[in-house]
N, C-alpha and C positions, 0 to 999 in steps of 0.2 A: 056808206059813211059820208058825213058832210065834210066838205073841204073848208079848212080854215087857213087863213094866211098867217100862220105861226109855225115856226120850225122847231119841232121837239128836240132836235139835236142841240139847240142853243140853251135848253133848260138846264138849270144847275141848282143843287141844293144850297141855300144861302144860310139860314140860321134856325136855331131852336130857342124858344123863350121859356124860362122858368122863373117863377116868383120867389123872391127871397125876403126874409124877415129883416135881417140886419145887413145893409149894404157894406158896411165896413168889414164885418167878418167875412162876408162872401167875396168881396174884392181881394182881401188878404189871401183867402184860400185859392182863388183862381189865378191871381197874379203871382204871389210869392211861393205857393206850394206847387201849383200845376204849371207855372211859367207862362201863362197867357199874358197878352198885352191888352190894355184898355185902348180901344180904337176911338170910341166916341161915347159921349154922354148926352142924353136928351132929357130935359125936365119939362113936365107938363103941370103947371101950377093950377090950372083949372081942374084937371083930373086928379091932382095930388099924387103924382107918381114920377119916378125917375127911371129911365132906361139906361143900362150900361151894356155896351157892345164890346165883347172881348174875342180875341182869336190868337192863334199862333202866328206870329209875324217874324219874318227873317230880318236880320240886322239892317239890310239896305232899305227895306220898306219901312222899318221902324224909324230910321233916321229921316226919311222923307216925310213920314207922317207927322213928326214933331214940328215940322215947319208949315204944315197945312192949316187952313182955317177950319172952323167947326163944320161948315158945309162940305168942305172937301173930305174931311175925316168921315163924315156921315155917308157921303157918296162911296167912299172906299169900303165902308162896312156893308153897304147894300149892293156892292158889285163884286163880291168875292165869296167863295165857299167857306164853310166851316166856322161860322160865327156863332157865338153863344150870347144870347140876350138875357141879362138879369133884369127883372122888373121889380122895383121896390115901391110898394104902396106906402106912402108916408104915414108914420105913426106906429107901424107894426113893431118896430124895434123897441119901443118903450111901453107897449100895451101889455100889462101883466095878464090880461085875459085872452090874449092872442094864442091860439092853439097851434099855429104853424100851418104849413101847406101839405097837401097830400103828395108824397114823393112817388106814389105808384107802387111801392114795394110793401106797404103795410097790409095790403090786400092782394096777394099774388094773383096774377091772371087778369087783373083789371087795369088796363091802361098802361101808362108810362112805366118803363122799367129802369133804363139807365142810359147815360151817354158813355162814350169810350174814347180813350186816348191811346195812341201808339207811342212807344218809347224805344230808344235805341238799345237799352239793356234793362230788362225788367227787374233783375236782382238788385242792381245798383239804384234804380228808381225807387224800389220798395225800401231800401236802406235809407235813401234820402227822405222819403215820406215818414219813416220811423223816427228820423232825427227831429221832426216837428212835435214829437210827444203827443199830448192830448189834443192838439190842433187838427190831427188827422184821425178820423174814426175809421177803423178797419171793419169791413163787412166780411171780407175773405182775404186772408194773407195768401201769398203765392204757395207757401208750403202746406196749406190746408186743403183738404178734400182731394178728389181724384184728378182735378184739372190743375196741374202744376204750372201751366203756361199762362195763367191769368191771375189777377188779383182784383179786388174791389175795395174802394174806399168811399166814404160818404162826405159830402160837403156839409157846411154848417146847418143846412135845412134838411139834411137826410137824403138828398138826391145821391144815387149811386153813380160812381164813375168806374168803369172797367178799365184796367190797365193791362196792356198786352204789348208784346214785342212787335216791332215793325217786321213785316215779312220780307225777307231778302230773297230775291229771285236768283 
């Protein structure tokens, strides 16, 4: 095997990108319903798209992020694990002919399936999601099916999010 001057022990998963039709609806979902924080936004007027980087951020980091410049916030997004990148191609939100993006679940077994979040109490988290009414689309409630330890909800574009309890050791 060829020697490379890179240390695999330093590698870390950084982010996943999904395309969204309506950034307002998606940002509401990920921020208000799932509790993620918007870390950074990048617009590309030549490419006509905007990138939104979100993550779960503790209170201390959130307070320090609010005082940082756009470049520092971007650096934070690209130097931590567990970031979700929402990509909005301009105009999709008002295009009546836009069919949406392939979430990966309309044709099972082909590609993307879901992201997942861990929560402290799945029963209470599901009650909270239910309180949002039709803003939360249920794919599988915790009480349904044989797997009672998970639930699935869908974001405004139909991407599935698995909800499960944090594993306590």
